[in-house]
N, C-alpha and C positions, 0 to 999 in steps of 0.2 A: 756285609761282612766286616766293615770297619777297618781302621788302621790305628797304629800307635801315634802318639802326639807328634813325633818328628818325621812322619811319613812312612809309607809302606816298606821301602827298601831297608831303611835303617831299623825299622821294627823287626824285620825278619832276621837281620844280623844279630840284633840284641837278643831276640827270643832264642835263636839257635845257640848263642853262647850260654844263656841261662839254662837251657835244657840239659846242660852237662852237669846236673846235680849228681854228686857222687853217691853211689850205693854199691852194695855187693851183688846186685843183679847184673846179669849180662846185658850189654847194650841191645842185643837183638831181641830180648824179651820184653823190654819196656823202655820208653822215653819218659823221664820224669820232668814235667814242666813245673819246676820248683826252683827257687833261688837258694843257693847254698849259703846258709848263715852260720856255719860252723865257727865257734869261737866268739860270736857276737852277742849271745844271750846266755845269762847264767841260769841254769836249771834250779828249780825250787822243790823242796820236799813236799810230800803228800799233804801233811796236816796244814802247812802254810798255804799251799795252793787251794785246798778245800775252803779254808776260811776266806781267802781273797775272792774266790769264785762266788761263794754264798753271800758275800758282802757287796757284790756288784761288779767286780773286775772280770773282764771277759777271759774265758779260758784260753783263747787263741793268743793272748798277749803274754802268756807264760809257757814255759816248758817244764815237764817233770824231770826229775833226776832219773836216769835210766841206768840200771845196775846189771852186772853179770847175774844171770838167773841163779837164785839160791837153790839149794837142794829141794826145798818145798815146791818152788816154782816148777822145777824140772820133773818132780814126781807127778804133779798135776798134768803137766804137758805130755809126759810119756803115757800116762793113763788115757788121756783124751785122744792121743794119736792112735793108740791101740784100739780103742773102742769105736772111734769115729772116722778113721781113715777110709774105711769102706763106704759108709753112708755119705761122707763128703764127696768121695770120688764119683759115686753114683749120681749125686745131685749135680755135680759139675758137668757130668756127661749129659744129663737131661737138659740142663740149662744151655749148654753149648748147642745141642740139637735145636732147641727152641729158638735160639738166637739166629741160627742159619735159616730156619724155616720162616721166621718173622722178618728178617732184615736182608737175607740174601748174602751173596759173596763179597759185596763191596763194603760190608760193615767195618767201622773203625771203633775199637773198644776204648772207652775213656774211663779208666778206673778212678774211683774217688780215693785219694790218698788219706790214710795209708792202708786201712784195712782191706780196701779193694784190690790193692796191687798184687798180692800173691794169688788171689782168686782170678784176677785178670790174666796172669801168666798161665795158670792152670787151664783156663778156658782157651787161651791162645794155643797152648800145646795140644789140647784135645782136638780142636778144630784142625790143626795142622795134621795130626795123625789120622783123623777120620776122613777129612774132606780135601786133604792136600792143598790147603789154603794157608797162606801166611798173612793173617789179618794184622793190620797195624794196631799197636797197643800203646796208649799214653796214660799217664797218671796226672791228675790235676787236683787242686785243693778246693773243697767247699767247706765253709765254716758256718755252723748254726748261728744265726743272728748277724752274720757278716756277709754271707752270700758266696757265690761261686767266683773263682778267679777270672776276672774279665780279661786280663791280658793273656791268660792261657787259652781262653775261648777264642780270642782274636787270632792267636797263633794257629789254632786248629782250623778256624774258618778261612784262613788264608791258604790252606792246603787241601781242604776237603769240602765236599758239598754238605750243607747242614743236615740233610736226611741220612747221611752216612754215620753220624755220630751216635753212639749208644753208650749211655752211662752204666757203670757196673760197680757194685759194692759187694761186701761179704755177706751181710745179712740185714734184715730189717727188724728192729726192736719195736719201737712205738710208731716209727714212720716220720720222725722229725726231719731227717735229712731229705726225704722225698718231698715233704712240704716245702722245704727250703729250695729244692731243685725246681719244683713246679713254679714257684714264685719268681725265681731268677731267670729261668729259661725263656720266659715270656719276652725278654728283651732281645732274643736272638731268633729272627724269623726262620722258620723251617726246621729248627732244632727241636726234637721231641724230648719231653720230660720223662719219658719211659725210663725205668731203671731195672737192670737185670741183677738178680742176687741169687746166691746159692739157697738161702733159707728165708722164707717169708711167713713166719707164724702170725704176723700182724694182718695178713690177708689183704695186702694193698697193691700187689703187682702180679700181672699174669706171667711175666718173664722171670720165673724162678725155677730152681731145681727141686724144691720141696716146700710145702706149707707147714711141714712138721717143725717142731722146735728142736733142732739138732745142734750140737756143739761143733763148731768149726775149730779144729785144734789150734789154729794160729791165734785165736782170740785169747789164749792163755798166756801169751808172751807179748813183749813189746817190740823194740827195734830188732832184737836178735832173731825174729822170725819175719821181719819186714825189711830186709835189705840193709839193715843198720841205719835206717832213716827214722827221724823223729816224727811226732805229730806235726801237722802244719801250723804255721805261725804267721800272725798278721799284727804288726804294730808299726805306726807310721814313722817312728824314728829309725827303723831298720828296713822296712819295706817301702820303697819309693813308688810313685804313681805309675811308673812304667815297669815295675818289677813283678815277677810272679810272686805268689805267696811263698813264704820261706820254710825251710826245714834244715835240720842239723844232721850231719853224717857222723856216726859214732864209730870212727875207725879204730879207736882203742878197744872196742869190744869184738874185734874181728875173730879172736880165738874162740869166742862163744857163739859165733854166727851159725844159726840153724836154718837160714832162709831156704837154701836148696835141699837140705835134708828133709824139710817139711814138704816141699814141692815133689821131690822124688818119692817120698812115702805115699803121698796121695796118688801119684801117677801109677804106682805099682798096682793099684786097685782099679784103674780105668777099665771099663768094658766098652769096647769100640762099637759093638753091635748097636743097631738103632734101638733106643730105649725111650725116646721122648714121648712116643704114643702112649706109654704107660701112665703118663700124668705125673702130677706133683704131690701125690700123697693125699692125706685127709685135708680137705678144705673146710674149716669151721665157719659157720655163718657169722656175720658181724665182723667188727674190726677190733684189732688189738688195742687201739687207743681208747676205745670205750671201756674195755676191761681195766686199763691203767687208771682211768678216771674213777672207776668204781673202787679200786684199791686205795687210791689217794683219799677218797671220801671216807672209806671205812676206817682208815688209820689217821685221819685228821692231818693229811699232808697237803699244804696249800700250794706247793710247787711240784707239778708232775715231773719235772726234770730230776727229782730225787727218787723217782720210781723207775727202775731199770729192769724191764721184763725180758725173759728168755734165758736160756742156759749160758750163752756167750756173755751177755751183759751182766748176769749174776756173778759169773766167774770173775769178770773184770772188776766189779765192785769189791769183791772179797780180796782181790790181789792188789788193787790200785787206789781204791777210795777209802772213805771212813764209813763203814756200814753200821746200820742200827739193827737190822734184822734181815732174815731171809725167809721168804714164803716158798713153800714147796707144795705142789699139787698133791692132794691126799692120795691119788692113784699111784704116785711115785714114792710113797713112804717105803724106805728100805730097798728101793730099786738100785741095783749097782750102777745104773746109768748116771745117777746123781751122787755117787759115793764121794767124788772129789769135792762137790759142793758142801756136803755134810762135814767132811774132814776139815776143809778150810774154815768153815764157820766155827767148828769146835775149837780149832787152834787159835782163833781170834776171839773166842768167847762171844760170838755173835749168836743171839737166840734164833732158833728156827721155829716157825709156825707152819702148821699144815692147813692148807687153805684150798678150797675148790677153785681151780683155775680152768679157764676154757681154752685159751689160745696158747698158753705157755705151760711149761713143766715147772718153772720156778721163777722167782722174781727177787731181785736185790733192792733193798731200801737204803738209801744214803742217809747218814745221820744229819739232822738239822744242825745248823750253825750253833744255835743256842744250847744244843746238847753236846756239841763236840768238845 
């Protein structure tokens, strides 16, 4: 289980203090194992961050500027919530049932910050309503290329048995975070690298609510639907060797906070009757990462990190990154399910190509640095 450098007791005190990361979530819903770095890092605009990322600077060493959602953002979000609250709630219910069936009553949910946090709260609420269990729920940071937060893992393993911990995220696009998790968790005896997600179109985990490519509405917004918490941050001039990974609390955006509005909207569609036996929808043979590689080869993209498959990732590319094109599965041409994708692409003058896709309904392509 390990201990921090200054000994077990001091480590517990330090970790307890750090766990008081500010957010707009209720304390009983989640404990955020993050260091509050509010005011210590200057956020950077999208174009600047994109150039720095593609020139080699790690994304975790920067934070994006987070704005009050514009009218366009809110239109996309409201549309998504109207269309996908029901399917999301159903998938959360199936996932929650599968978690209890697979892990039993002693499970501890460990959400991956930040996209996993609202999903973890929804799963916690569903389990409480259906099974009368109050499962512990924590959020920790895992960063592609940098790994899982070792100090947060030590904090958890000082309190729980390794077999109790279950990692949870919102969805799986290519599976990069799962690959990172599998690599990192090998260092913690008895901790499973299983990951629970609402949507797994990449076909890489059994613990999912659906294998269909559905849009989880929270993917349309940033901190204002995630407890006013930023993406996680890791840079050694700010994050010490005994610190949790960092995050910023955007208290100035409190008037625009939709975190519990989102959770309440999904919960209104909960069906508490047993539904896990109905399965996770259509499971396509093969893996999403293979399709991503095929897309990269077809469009002469040498970095598959520029290929963002699935409705949620495509939406985020259009709202947050510098896109070069959008691919839409030919079967979904003129389908109202993807109307927000089409509208956002048209507003940004991003070309749309109709392409036969197997695992995903659409895919966003980030513009190469040389083209940006």
